[in-house]
C-alpha positions, 0 to 999 in steps of 0.5 A: 500500500502506498500512502500520501501524507501532507505534513503540517508545521514543518519544511517538508511538503509531502511524504509518500510511504509504501508499507507491506505487511507492517514493514516500511518498504519505501519513504520519499519526503519532498522538501525539508532538509534533504540530507536529514529527510533522505537519511531518516527515510533510508534508516526506517526502510525495512523497519516495522511500523511500530518501531519507527513510530517509537523512534520518531514520535515527539522529536522537535525541530528547533523551537517547533513542537514537531519535525519531519521525523515526528510528522513521519511518525504521525503518518505511520500512525494513520497508516496503522489505524487504516490497516487495523 
């Protein structure tokens, strides 16, 4: 399943996440700090959804209450809720 998510309160503009059998297969983040978003995407590919949420949820960006990793965790929570 490919899921498209529009993050809020961060520099990235879109996230495309492919999940199969509770495993993250591919993540593409449009916008944001390229090195960081590509790095985070590659690190969680192959990871179970729950583990990625646990690692990314609640990470702030500077003085912002959210970040691209936190928004990615929110997207993964939405995917999990839709598939259960």
